[in-house]
C-alpha positions in Angstrom: -68.5 -80.1 52.7 -69.5 -83.5 51.3 -70.6 -83.8 47.7 -74.3 -84.1 47.3 -75.3 -87.5 45.7 -78.0 -87.9 43.1 -80.3 -91.0 43.1 -78.3 -92.5 40.2 -75.2 -92.5 42.3 -73.1 -90.0 40.2 -71.6 -87.0 41.9 -73.1 -83.6 41.4 -70.0 -82.3 39.7 -69.8 -85.2 37.3 -73.4 -84.8 36.3 -72.8 -81.1 35.6 -69.7 -81.6 33.5 -71.3 -80.8 30.1 -72.8 -77.6 31.4 -69.6 -76.7 33.2 -67.6 -77.3 30.1 -69.8 -75.0 28.0 -70.0 -72.4 30.7 -66.2 -72.2 30.5 -66.4 -71.8 26.8 -68.9 -69.0 27.3 -66.7 -67.2 29.8 -63.7 -67.5 27.4 -65.6 -66.2 24.4 -67.0 -63.3 26.4 -63.6 -62.5 27.7 -62.3 -62.4 24.1 -65.2 -60.3 23.0 -64.5 -57.8 25.8 -60.8 -58.0 26.6 -60.5 -54.5 27.9 -61.3 -55.3 31.6 -59.4 -58.6 31.4 -56.1 -57.5 30.0 -54.8 -55.5 33.0 -55.3 -58.5 35.3 -53.6 -60.8 32.7 -50.7 -58.4 32.5 -50.3 -58.4 36.3 -50.5 -62.2 36.3 -47.9 -62.3 33.5 -45.5 -60.1 35.5 -45.8 -62.4 38.5 -45.0 -65.6 36.5 -42.4 -64.0 34.3 -44.5 -63.7 31.1 -44.3 -60.1 29.9 -47.0 -58.8 27.7 -49.5 -61.5 28.5 -52.9 -60.3 27.2 -55.8 -61.2 24.9 -56.0 -59.8 21.4 -57.9 -56.6 21.3 -58.9 -55.7 17.8 -61.1 -52.6 17.5 -64.7 -52.6 16.3 -64.9 -51.2 12.8 -67.8 -48.8 12.6 -69.3 -47.9 9.3 -70.1 -44.6 7.8 -73.5 -44.2 9.4 -72.2 -44.9 12.9 -68.8 -43.2 12.8 -69.6 -40.3 10.5 -67.8 -39.6 7.2 -68.3 -39.1 3.5 -70.4 -41.3 1.1 -69.6 -40.7 -2.6 -71.0 -42.3 -5.8 -69.2 -41.9 -9.1 -70.4 -43.1 -12.5 -67.8 -44.4 -15.0 -68.2 -43.7 -18.7 -67.5 -47.0 -20.4 -69.2 -46.2 -23.7 -66.0 -45.9 -25.7 -64.8 -49.4 -24.7 -65.9 -52.8 -26.1 -68.1 -54.9 -23.8 -65.3 -57.4 -23.2 -63.1 -54.6 -21.7 -65.6 -52.7 -19.6 -65.5 -54.8 -16.5 -61.7 -54.7 -16.5 -61.8 -50.9 -16.9 -64.3 -50.5 -14.1 -62.1 -52.5 -11.8 -59.1 -50.4 -12.9 -61.1 -47.2 -11.9 -61.8 -48.8 -8.5 -58.1 -49.7 -7.9 -56.9 -46.2 -8.9 -59.4 -44.5 -6.6 -58.5 -46.9 -3.8 -54.8 -46.1 -4.2 -55.6 -42.4 -4.0 -57.7 -42.9 -0.8 -54.9 -45.0 0.8 -52.4 -42.3 0.0 -54.1 -39.8 2.2 -54.6 -42.1 5.1 -58.4 -42.8 5.5 -59.0 -45.6 8.0 -61.0 -48.6 6.7 -62.3 -47.1 3.4 -64.8 -49.1 1.4 -64.5 -48.8 -2.4 -66.9 -50.9 -4.5 -67.3 -51.3 -8.2 -71.0 -52.0 -9.0 -72.6 -52.8 -12.4 -76.4 -52.8 -12.5 -78.7 -52.5 -15.5 -76.1 -51.0 -17.7 -74.9 -48.5 -15.1 -71.4 -48.7 -13.8 -70.7 -47.0 -10.5 -68.0 -46.7 -7.9 -69.3 -46.4 -4.4 -66.9 -45.0 -1.8 -67.4 -44.8 2.0 -64.8 -42.8 3.9 -65.4 -43.2 7.6 -64.1 -40.4 9.8 -63.8 -37.9 6.9 -65.6 -34.7 7.9 -64.6 -32.5 5.0 -66.3 -34.0 2.0 -65.1 -31.2 -0.3 -61.5 -32.0 0.6 -62.1 -35.7 0.0 -63.6 -35.0 -3.4 -60.7 -32.7 -4.3 -58.1 -35.3 -3.3 -59.9 -38.0 -5.2 -60.1 -35.8 -8.3 -56.6 -34.4 -8.1 -55.1 -36.7 -10.7 -52.0 -35.0 -12.2 -52.4 -35.0 -16.0 -48.9 -35.5 -17.2 -48.2 -34.9 -20.9 -45.0 -34.8 -23.0 -45.3 -32.2 -25.8 -43.3 -30.9 -28.7 -43.5 -27.4 -30.2 -46.3 -26.9 -32.7 -45.0 -25.9 -36.1 -48.3 -24.6 -37.4 -49.9 -22.0 -35.2 -52.7 -19.7 -36.4 -53.1 -16.4 -34.6 -56.4 -15.5 -36.4 -59.7 -16.1 -34.6 -62.2 -18.3 -36.3 -65.5 -16.9 -37.6 -67.2 -18.6 -34.7 -64.8 -16.9 -32.2 -65.3 -13.5 -33.8 -69.1 -13.9 -33.6 -68.9 -14.9 -30.0 -66.9 -11.8 -29.1 -69.3 -9.5 -30.9 -72.3 -11.1 -29.4 -70.9 -10.9 -25.8 -69.7 -7.3 -26.3 -73.1 -6.1 -27.5 -74.7 -7.7 -24.4 -72.1 -6.2 -22.1 -72.3 -2.8 -23.6 -76.1 -2.8 -23.2 -75.8 -3.7 -19.6 -73.3 -0.9 -18.9 -75.5 1.7 -20.6 -78.5 0.5 -18.5 -76.5 0.9 -15.3 -75.2 4.3 -16.4 -78.7 5.5 -17.0 -79.8 4.2 -13.5 -76.9 5.9 -11.8 -77.5 9.2 -13.6 -81.2 9.0 -12.5 -80.1 8.7 -8.9 -80.3 5.0 -8.3 -78.4 3.8 -5.2 -74.8 3.6 -6.3 -73.7 1.3 -3.5 -76.5 -1.2 -4.4 -75.4 -1.1 -8.1 -71.8 -1.8 -7.0 -72.9 -4.7 -4.8 -75.1 -6.3 -7.5 -73.1 -5.8 -10.7 -69.4 -5.1 -10.0 -67.0 -8.0 -10.6 -64.2 -6.2 -8.6 -64.4 -8.0 -5.3 -61.7 -5.9 -3.7 -63.8 -2.7 -3.9 -67.3 -4.0 -3.4 -67.2 -3.5 0.4 -66.2 0.2 0.0 -68.9 1.4 -2.5 -66.5 0.7 -5.4 -63.9 3.2 -4.3 -60.5 2.7 -5.9 -58.8 5.5 -4.0 -56.6 8.4 -5.2 -55.0 7.6 -8.5 -52.3 9.3 -10.5 -52.1 9.6 -14.2 -49.1 7.3 -14.1 -50.9 4.5 -12.4 -50.4 1.4 -14.5 -53.9 -0.1 -13.9 -56.2 3.0 -13.8 -54.0 5.8 -15.2 -55.7 5.4 -18.6 -59.1 6.2 -17.0 -57.6 9.4 -15.5 -56.4 10.5 -18.9 -59.8 9.9 -20.4 -61.4 11.9 -17.5 -59.0 14.8 -18.2 -59.6 14.6 -22.0 -63.4 14.6 -21.5 -63.1 17.5 -19.0 -65.1 15.7 -16.4 -65.5 17.6 -13.1 -65.4 16.1 -9.6 -68.8 15.0 -8.3 -70.0 14.0 -11.8 -70.5 10.5 -13.0 -67.7 10.2 -15.6 -69.3 7.7 -18.0 -68.3 4.3 -19.4 -64.7 3.5 -20.2 -63.3 0.5 -21.9 -60.3 -1.0 -20.2 -58.0 -3.8 -21.3 -60.4 -6.6 -20.3 -63.2 -4.7 -18.4 -65.7 -2.0 -18.8 -65.6 0.7 -16.1 -68.6 2.8 -15.0 -66.7 5.7 -13.3 -67.8 7.9 -10.5 -65.3 10.8 -10.3 -65.4 11.8 -6.5 -62.7 14.4 -5.9 -59.1 15.4 -6.5 -56.2 16.7 -4.5 -52.7 18.2 -4.9 -49.9 16.2 -3.5 -46.2 17.1 -3.3 -43.8 14.4 -4.6 -40.1 14.0 -4.5 -38.0 12.1 -7.0 -35.0 10.3 -5.6 -32.3 7.7 -6.2 -30.5 5.4 -3.7 -27.5 3.1 -3.2 -28.3 0.3 -0.8 -25.5 -1.6 1.0 -26.8 -4.5 3.0 -25.3 -7.0 5.4 -25.9 -10.5 6.8 -29.0 -10.3 9.0 -30.7 -7.4 7.1 -34.0 -8.1 5.5 -33.9 -9.6 2.1 -30.1 -9.4 2.0 -28.2 -12.1 0.1 -24.8 -10.6 0.9 -22.7 -12.3 3.6 -20.7 -9.2 4.6 -20.7 -8.1 8.2 -22.5 -5.0 9.4 -19.2 -3.2 10.2 -17.9 -4.0 6.7 -21.2 -2.7 5.2 -20.9 0.5 7.1 -17.3 1.0 6.1 -18.2 0.5 2.5 -21.1 2.9 2.7 -19.0 5.6 4.4 -16.1 5.3 1.9 -18.6 5.4 -1.0 -20.3 8.5 0.3 -17.0 10.3 0.6 -16.4 10.0 -3.1 -20.0 10.3 -4.2 -21.2 13.2 -6.5 -24.4 13.9 -8.4 -22.5 13.1 -11.6 -21.2 9.7 -10.5 -24.2 8.6 -8.4 -25.9 6.7 -11.2 -22.7 4.8 -12.2 -21.9 4.0 -8.5 -25.4 2.7 -7.9 -25.1 0.4 -10.9 -21.9 -1.2 -9.6 -22.2 -1.0 -5.8 -25.9 -1.1 -4.8 -27.4 -4.3 -3.4 -30.9 -3.3 -4.5 -31.4 -5.5 -7.5 -34.6 -3.7 -8.5 -33.2 -0.2 -8.8 -29.5 -0.7 -9.6 -30.4 -1.4 -13.2 -31.7 2.1 -13.5 -28.9 3.8 -11.6 -30.7 3.6 -8.3 -33.7 5.6 -9.4 -36.8 5.3 -7.1 -39.0 7.6 -9.2 -41.4 10.1 -7.7 -42.4 9.3 -4.1 -45.5 10.3 -2.2 -45.8 10.7 1.6 -45.6 7.4 3.4 -44.1 5.4 0.5 -40.6 4.9 2.0 -39.0 4.3 5.4 -39.6 7.2 7.7 -35.8 7.8 8.1 -35.4 8.1 4.3 -38.5 10.3 4.0 -37.2 12.6 6.7 -33.8 13.0 4.9 -35.5 13.7 1.6 -37.7 16.4 3.1 -34.6 18.2 4.4 -32.7 18.0 1.2 -32.8 20.4 -1.7 -33.3 19.2 -5.3 -30.1 17.8 -6.9 -28.3 17.1 -3.6 -27.0 14.1 -1.8 -27.6 13.4 1.9 -24.4 13.9 3.9 -25.0 11.0 6.2 -25.5 7.3 5.8 -29.1 6.2 6.7 -29.7 2.9 8.3 -32.9 0.9 8.0 -33.9 -2.7 8.4 -32.7 -3.3 4.8 -29.2 -2.0 5.4 -27.3 1.3 4.8 -28.7 3.8 2.3 -27.1 6.7 0.4 -29.9 9.1 -0.8 -29.9 11.5 -3.7 -32.8 13.9 -4.1 -33.1 14.5 -7.9 -36.2 16.7 -8.1 -39.8 17.4 -6.9 -43.2 18.2 -8.2 -46.8 18.7 -7.3 -49.2 16.1 -8.8 -52.9 16.0 -9.0 -54.5 12.7 -7.7 -58.0 11.7 -8.7 -60.3 9.9 -6.3 -62.5 7.4 -8.2 -65.1 4.8 -7.6 -66.2 2.3 -10.2 -68.5 -0.5 -11.2 -66.3 -3.0 -13.0 -68.2 -5.0 -15.6 -67.1 -7.9 -17.9 -65.8 -7.1 -21.3 -65.1 -10.0 -23.7 -61.9 -9.7 -25.7 -60.0 -11.9 -28.1 -58.0 -13.4 -25.2 -61.2 -14.7 -23.6 -62.1 -17.0 -26.5 -58.8 -17.4 -28.3 -56.1 -19.5 -26.6 -52.8 -19.9 -28.4 -51.1 -23.2 -27.5 -47.6 -23.4 -29.1 -47.3 -27.1 -28.0 -48.8 -30.3 -29.4 -49.4 -33.5 -27.5 -47.4 -36.6 -28.2 -48.4 -40.3 -27.6 -46.4 -40.3 -24.3 -48.4 -39.4 -21.2 -48.8 -40.1 -17.5 -50.4 -43.4 -18.1 -47.1 -44.8 -19.2 -45.4 -44.1 -15.8 -44.7 -47.2 -13.8 -43.4 -45.4 -10.7 -42.4 -42.0 -9.6 -40.1 -41.1 -6.7 -38.4 -38.1 -5.2 -34.6 -37.7 -5.9 -32.2 -34.8 -5.5 -30.0 -33.0 -8.0 -26.3 -33.9 -7.1 -25.1 -30.4 -8.0 -27.8 -28.1 -6.6 -29.4 -30.5 -4.1 -32.8 -29.4 -5.3 -35.6 -32.0 -5.2 -36.7 -33.5 -8.5 -39.1 -36.3 -9.7 -37.5 -39.5 -11.0 -39.8 -41.3 -13.5 -39.7 -45.0 -14.5 -41.7 -45.8 -17.6 -43.4 -49.1 -18.4 -42.2 -51.0 -21.5 -44.5 -49.1 -23.9 -43.5 -45.8 -22.3 -39.8 -46.6 -22.5 -40.1 -47.2 -26.2 -42.2 -44.1 -26.8 -39.8 -41.9 -24.8 -36.8 -43.3 -26.7 -38.4 -42.6 -30.0 -39.5 -39.1 -28.9 -36.1 -38.1 -27.8 -34.4 -39.5 -30.9 -36.7 -37.6 -33.2 -36.2 -34.3 -31.4 -32.4 -34.1 -30.8 -31.5 -30.4 -30.6 -35.2 -29.5 -30.0 -37.3 -28.9 -26.9 -39.6 -31.4 -25.3 -42.1 -29.9 -22.8 -43.2 -31.8 -19.7 -46.7 -30.5 -18.8 -48.5 -31.1 -15.5 -52.2 -30.2 -15.5 -51.7 -28.0 -18.6 -48.8 -26.1 -17.1 -45.2 -26.5 -18.4 -43.0 -27.7 -15.6 -39.8 -27.9 -17.6 -38.9 -27.6 -21.3 -35.5 -29.2 -21.7 -33.6 -29.3 -25.0 -32.9 -32.9 -26.1 -29.1 -33.5 -26.3 -29.3 -37.2 -27.3 -31.8 -40.1 -27.6 -32.7 -41.5 -24.1 -33.5 -45.2 -23.9 -33.8 -47.3 -20.7 -37.2 -46.0 -19.5 -36.1 -43.3 -17.1 -36.6 -39.5 -17.0 -36.6 -36.7 -14.5 -38.8 -33.7 -13.9 -37.0 -30.7 -12.6 -38.5 -27.5 -11.3 -38.7 -25.2 -8.3 -40.2 -27.8 -6.1 -40.1 -27.9 -2.3 -39.5 -31.3 -0.8 -43.2 -31.5 0.3 -44.4 -30.5 -3.2 -42.1 -33.1 -4.8 -43.4 -35.8 -2.5 -47.0 -34.9 -3.2 -46.5 -34.9 -6.9 -44.7 -38.3 -6.8 -47.5 -39.6 -4.7 -50.2 -38.5 -7.1 -48.3 -39.7 -10.2 -48.0 -43.1 -8.5 -51.8 -43.1 -7.9 -52.1 -43.4 -11.6 -54.5 -42.0 -14.2 -58.1 -43.2 -14.5 -58.6 -45.6 -17.5 -62.0 -44.0 -18.2 -63.7 -40.7 -17.3 -65.7 -40.7 -14.0 -68.4 -38.2 -12.8 -69.4 -37.6 -9.2 -73.2 -38.0 -9.1 -74.0 -38.2 -5.4 -72.3 -37.1 -2.2 -73.4 -37.1 1.4 -71.8 -36.2 4.7 -72.7 -37.8 8.0 -71.4 -36.0 11.1 -69.8 -37.8 14.0 -72.5 -36.6 16.4 -75.2 -38.1 14.2 -73.3 -41.3 13.9 -73.0 -41.6 17.7 -76.7 -41.0 18.0 -77.4 -43.8 15.5 -75.0 -46.1 17.4 -76.6 -45.3 20.7 -80.1 -45.8 19.2 -79.1 -49.1 17.7 -77.7 -50.5 20.9 -80.8 -49.3 22.8 -83.0 -51.0 20.3 -81.0 -54.2 20.6 -81.2 -54.3 24.4 -84.9 -53.6 24.4 -85.5 -56.3 21.9 -83.3 -58.8 23.8 -85.1 -58.0 27.1 -88.6 -58.5 25.5 -87.5 -61.8 23.9 -86.0 -62.9 27.3 -89.2 -62.0 29.1 -91.4 -63.9 26.6 -89.2 -67.0 26.7 -89.0 -67.2 30.5 -92.8 -66.6 30.9 -93.9 -69.1 28.2 -91.2 -71.8 28.5 -90.0 -71.4 32.2 -86.7 -73.2 32.7 -85.9 -74.0 29.1 -86.7 -70.3 28.3 -84.2 -69.2 30.9 -81.6 -71.6 29.6 -82.2 -70.3 26.1 -81.5 -66.8 27.3 -78.1 -68.0 28.6 -77.5 -69.5 25.1 -78.5 -66.2 23.5 -76.0 -64.3 25.7 -73.3 -66.6 24.3 -74.7 -66.1 20.8 -74.5 -62.3 21.0 -70.9 -62.5 22.5 -69.9 -64.8 19.7 -71.3 -62.5 17.0 -69.4 -59.5 18.5 -66.2 -61.6 18.7 -66.6 -62.5 15.0 -67.1 -58.9 14.0 -63.8 -57.9 15.8 -61.7 -60.8 14.7 -62.8 -60.9 11.1 -62.9 -57.1 10.6 -66.6 -56.8 9.9 -67.6 -53.2 9.4 -70.7 -52.5 11.6 -73.3 -50.3 10.1 -76.8 -49.4 11.2 -78.4 -51.9 8.7 -75.8 -54.4 10.0 -77.0 -53.9 13.5 -80.5 -54.5 12.2 -79.2 -57.7 10.8 -77.8 -58.7 14.2 -81.1 -57.9 15.9 -83.1 -59.8 13.3 -80.7 -62.8 13.7 -81.5 -62.8 17.4 -85.1 -63.5 16.5 -84.0 -66.3 14.2 -81.9 -67.8 17.0 -84.9 -67.7 19.3 -87.0 -69.3 16.6 -84.8 -72.4 16.6 -85.2 -72.7 20.4 -89.0 -72.3 20.0 -89.1 -75.2 17.5 -87.0 -77.4 20.0 -89.2 -76.5 23.0 -92.5 -77.1 21.2 -91.2 -80.5 20.1 -90.1 -81.1 23.7 -93.7 -80.5 24.9 -95.0 -83.0 22.5 -92.5 -85.6 23.6 -93.3 -85.0 27.3 -97.0 -85.2 26.6 -96.4 -88.5 24.9 -95.2 -89.8 28.3 -91.5 -89.8 27.8 -89.0 -89.1 30.6 -87.2 -85.8 30.5 -83.8 -86.9 29.2 -85.1 -89.0 26.3 -87.6 -86.3 25.5 -84.8 -83.7 25.3 -82.7 -85.9 23.0 -85.7 -86.6 20.8 -86.8 -83.0 20.6 -83.4 -81.8 19.3 -83.2 -84.7 16.8 -86.7 -84.1 15.4 -86.4 -80.3 15.4 -83.1 -80.3 13.5 -84.5 -80.7 9.9 -86.9 -77.7 10.3 -84.1 -75.6 11.8 -81.7 -76.7 9.1 -84.0 -76.1 6.2 -85.3 -72.7 7.5 -81.9 -71.3 8.2 -80.2 -72.5 5.0 -83.0 -71.1 2.8 -82.5 -67.8 4.6 -78.7 -68.1 4.0 -79.4 -68.5 0.3 -81.4 -65.3 0.4 -78.7 -63.4 2.2 -76.0 -64.7 -0.2 -78.1 -63.3 -3.2 -78.6 -60.1 -1.3 -74.9 -59.7 -0.6 -73.8 -60.6 -4.1 -76.2 -58.3 -6.0 -76.2 -55.2 -3.7 -73.7 -52.8 -2.4 -73.0 -50.5 0.6 -75.2 -50.7 3.6 -77.4 -53.5 2.2 -74.3 -55.7 2.0 -73.6 -55.0 5.6 -77.1 -56.1 6.6 -76.7 -59.3 4.6 -73.3 -60.1 6.1 -74.3 -59.6 9.7 -77.5 -61.6 9.2 -75.5 -64.5 7.6 -73.0 -64.5 10.4 -75.9 -64.5 12.9 -77.6 -67.4 11.3 -74.5 -69.6 11.3 -73.8 -68.8 14.9 -77.5 -69.3 15.9 -77.4 -72.9 14.5 -74.4 -73.6 16.7 -76.0 -71.8 19.7 -79.3 -73.8 19.4 -78.0 -77.2 18.6 -74.9 -77.2 20.8 -75.1 -74.7 23.6 -78.9 -74.9 24.3 -78.7 -78.7 24.0 -75.8 -78.8 26.6 -77.8 -76.8 29.0 -80.9 -78.9 28.5 -79.0 -82.2 28.8 -77.5 -81.0 32.1 -80.9 -79.8 33.4 -82.6 -83.1 32.5 -80.4 -84.8 35.1 -81.7 -82.6 37.9 -84.3 -83.9 40.4 -87.1 -81.4 39.8 -90.5 -81.6 41.4 -93.4 -80.8 39.2 -91.0 -80.8 36.3 -93.7 -80.7 33.7 -95.2 -77.6 35.2 -91.7 -76.0 35.4 -91.0 -77.0 31.8 -94.2 -75.5 30.6 -96.0 -78.7 29.8 -99.1 -80.0 31.5 
């Protein structure tokens, strides 16, 4: 088909070159902004022409906390102890330490900001995708406090007058409460309700405070039974108030029963594969040893044989004694054998259980009275509650002197340990500390607990030390990771926390997109109705504008938040405003009698100062807003700033290219189409 000629003699294609050029740019930008549908075709093309992996970059959109869900935390930093000149450095140090901790547990795109405003210093943390805010707070707060301590030579074991007064005051209050509850129980108040409301024993609350059947020899409650016997309390009667080691007990004596018991001893011979057996002997060897031992075993040599042969580390130190056993306390096979034996006799056969082979000696029997009790356990303040004896004193060396920590392994035992490298100050302190304590202990404490207390053999210089202990590899790695995270230079306090669920974030994102589309549609409708063809061309320019914004967000890693989306929508209005200025000026030029092409050129030239001044004053406002705010407000300022810059390019370059191309068309009634009479 022949090319259509215009009246000025240029070809149609040549006249449309500027518009075509920018249409190509638009298509390329939009392809970059949405590479997903394009990439499969590019890969197929690359395979045909021999270019493997041909595709466009596909960075992900970074969604903020309010769109993706997550945790929002605000900490305040106490800088009161520092001079004003050091406070900003300390606050930045807090931010860096918290950021290292966050990075160590793998949160994607966290935002950690240090903000000072009106004398208040805050650290604002956004953790997108984190659903468990309590876990996040725990991990941020789990800073291992590492101290190096030496034994304290001056330890006082006497409580202070203040501590004595505190004990007496608390005990008087606790005794009064127990007496009040005792009176209520005697008067027939609901026992179960009293248990639920007042007892501090969580293990018995769900069962009306019932402890079960207790013997006089019970380590925990045997003392209560002795007092019940001494006071001649009968079953079914509220027994009164009894003082335990660290609790008061309001006792309800329910019943008692007689139970036969058998005292016994054993020799255990285990084998590889038996439960809790550390011996490598085979099962056949174990059976042979058990059989040969049984053949020479007597009631007189049983105790000595158990001490030398038995693999039961718990009982062999007592000659294999198991004590008095009640029904159901031992393996059914052993219980059956004991029931058939007479007192002071040894079972004639070897007994096999999952633990190995047993040789059983029944030493005696008895009938014991067991007492069924229920109780309300109440607090009882003692010296140990207010008086803590610490035999260690802190030294100047602490975790803040650690430059790095790593996991290593003991060359002899192959057990994991922590290797520490001190900074220059820590190296000097550690050398001085070890030199001053040769032949003495140095305690390495983590969170107040002693990990290891080695005796110093010689002064250690060079800035290295090791922490040994019963670590698993995972525990050692976690400890090294936390030590590397560092200590906070100043105290911080959590003052605000919020959790945004993923579902709520998705709803916000959907609502934001819907609002943007509706806004764009209304703007497009207004522009087309009021400005006709220029309005339509402006809409094409706005499509490029939106695509360029989204491309910028992806390529430069802008975190998109709900206020950020508001900034984008607002910037669309600003972009339209530039077009309105141009088109209104175009009407004036056309009404002055100019031809379309000169009128277009003149309208852009004369509209530019207004567009420039209006947009740059807005940019100044967004710069101030970004610099003096934090969090979501900064997101709004950032997206608005990006939108303004792109809108200037969109109006002065893209819209102008469209209008210049359209001005060369032969259009009848062009003034009417262009919206000018």
